[in-house]
C-alpha positions in Angstrom: -53.5 58.6 175.0 -50.0 57.2 174.5 -51.4 53.9 173.1 -53.6 55.8 170.6 -50.7 57.9 169.4 -48.5 54.8 168.9 -51.3 53.2 166.9 -51.8 56.2 164.7 -48.0 56.5 164.2 -47.9 52.8 163.3 -50.7 53.1 160.8 -49.1 56.2 159.3 -45.8 54.3 158.9 -47.5 51.3 157.3 -49.4 53.6 154.8 -46.2 55.4 154.0 -44.4 52.1 153.5 -47.2 50.8 151.3 -47.0 54.0 149.2 -43.3 53.6 148.7 -43.7 50.0 147.7 -46.5 50.9 145.2 -44.4 53.6 143.7 -41.3 51.3 143.5 -43.4 48.7 141.7 -44.9 51.3 139.3 -41.4 52.6 138.6 -40.1 49.0 138.0 -42.9 48.1 135.7 -42.7 51.3 133.7 -39.0 50.8 133.3 -39.6 47.3 131.9 -38.2 45.5 135.0 -40.0 42.5 136.5 -42.0 43.1 139.6 -40.7 41.3 142.7 -43.8 39.1 142.7 -42.7 37.3 139.5 -40.1 34.7 140.2 -38.2 35.2 137.0 -35.4 32.9 136.1 -32.0 34.5 136.7 -28.6 33.6 135.5 -27.2 30.9 137.8 -23.9 31.5 139.7 -22.5 28.6 137.7 -23.7 29.5 134.2 -24.5 27.0 131.5 -21.8 26.8 128.8 -23.0 25.1 125.6 -20.8 22.5 123.9 -18.8 23.3 120.8 -19.5 24.7 118.2 -21.8 27.1 120.1 -20.3 30.2 121.7 -19.6 30.1 125.5 -21.8 33.1 126.1 -25.0 34.3 124.3 -24.1 36.5 121.3 -26.8 38.9 122.6 -25.2 40.8 125.5 -28.6 41.3 127.1 -29.2 37.5 127.4 -27.7 34.4 129.0 -27.6 30.8 128.0 -30.0 28.7 130.2 -30.4 25.0 130.2 -28.2 22.0 129.6 -26.6 20.3 126.5 -29.8 18.5 125.7 -31.9 21.7 125.6 -31.2 25.4 126.2 -32.3 28.9 125.2 -31.2 32.5 125.7 -33.1 34.3 128.4 -33.1 38.0 129.1 -30.8 39.1 131.9 -33.5 41.5 133.2 -36.1 38.7 133.4 -38.3 40.9 131.2 -39.3 39.9 127.7 -41.7 42.5 126.3 -41.8 41.2 122.7 -43.6 38.0 123.8 -47.0 39.8 124.1 -46.7 41.0 120.4 -45.1 37.9 119.0 -41.4 37.0 118.9 -39.1 34.2 117.6 -38.3 31.7 120.3 -34.9 30.0 119.7 -33.8 26.7 121.3 -30.7 24.7 120.9 -29.7 21.1 121.6 -26.6 19.1 120.8 -29.1 16.3 119.7 -30.6 18.5 117.0 -29.2 17.9 113.5 -30.9 20.0 110.8 -29.6 17.6 108.1 -31.7 14.8 109.6 -34.7 16.8 110.8 -35.6 20.2 109.4 -38.7 20.5 111.5 -37.7 19.4 115.0 -40.4 17.9 117.2 -40.5 20.1 120.3 -43.4 21.8 122.2 -43.5 25.1 124.0 -46.2 25.7 126.6 -46.7 28.7 128.8 -49.0 29.4 131.8 -49.6 32.7 133.4 -48.8 32.7 137.1 -50.1 36.0 138.3 -53.6 36.0 136.8 -56.1 34.0 134.8 -55.2 33.7 131.1 -55.4 31.1 128.3 -52.5 28.7 128.2 -50.1 29.2 125.3 -49.0 26.2 123.3 -46.9 25.9 120.1 -45.7 22.8 118.4 -45.3 24.4 115.0 -41.5 24.3 114.6 -38.8 25.0 112.1 -35.1 25.8 112.2 -32.8 28.7 111.7 -29.1 29.5 111.3 -26.9 32.5 112.2 -23.2 32.5 112.1 -23.0 33.7 115.7 -25.1 30.9 117.1 -25.1 28.1 114.4 -28.2 25.9 113.8 -31.1 26.3 116.2 -34.7 25.2 116.5 -37.3 27.9 116.2 -41.0 28.6 116.8 -43.1 31.7 117.2 -44.5 32.8 120.6 -47.3 35.3 121.0 -48.8 35.3 124.5 -52.4 36.3 125.0 -51.5 38.9 127.7 -48.7 40.5 129.6 -47.8 39.2 133.0 -45.7 36.6 134.7 -45.3 33.5 132.5 -43.9 30.1 133.3 -42.6 28.2 130.2 -42.1 24.5 129.7 -40.3 23.2 126.6 -40.0 19.5 125.7 -37.7 18.0 123.2 -36.7 14.3 122.8 -37.8 13.5 126.4 -35.9 16.5 127.8 -37.6 19.4 129.6 -36.6 23.0 130.2 -38.6 25.3 132.5 -38.2 29.0 133.2 -40.2 32.1 134.2 -40.2 35.5 132.5 -42.1 38.8 133.0 -43.9 40.1 130.0 -44.6 43.8 130.8 -47.4 45.9 129.3 -46.3 48.0 126.4 
């Protein structure tokens, strides 16, 4: 009798815990936060600081610089990038990029969904853009085929940059 009672209590506790986890996940997703199952790229303890003339921190307070002088981008602090499912501009910087020598930089962006099957995203249609707060940058458009956990790889002049973001359902 004691063994059966312990088993029932254990099962009840597991079901309760599973219910709490499911509700926490639902709440996190509905709030636009990445689920714990997606290993989003977070700001490192020793953050990347771009070389001059770029600002030391991202002009967007909700983002952080990620990468190295050869190739970097601005990632969301939350790890969640909702606009990528509807189409968004994707900005990249490199101290090797000179808009006066190359108006259409040769870089490639690919993305693969980690948490479910989905077509791979690829873009090599590039241009450039300028804003006084972040100077010249390389630019492409990204429109992912579905929400989910996406791993990106960017290549430019032999340099690679990899990161993971959560694209929540809208």
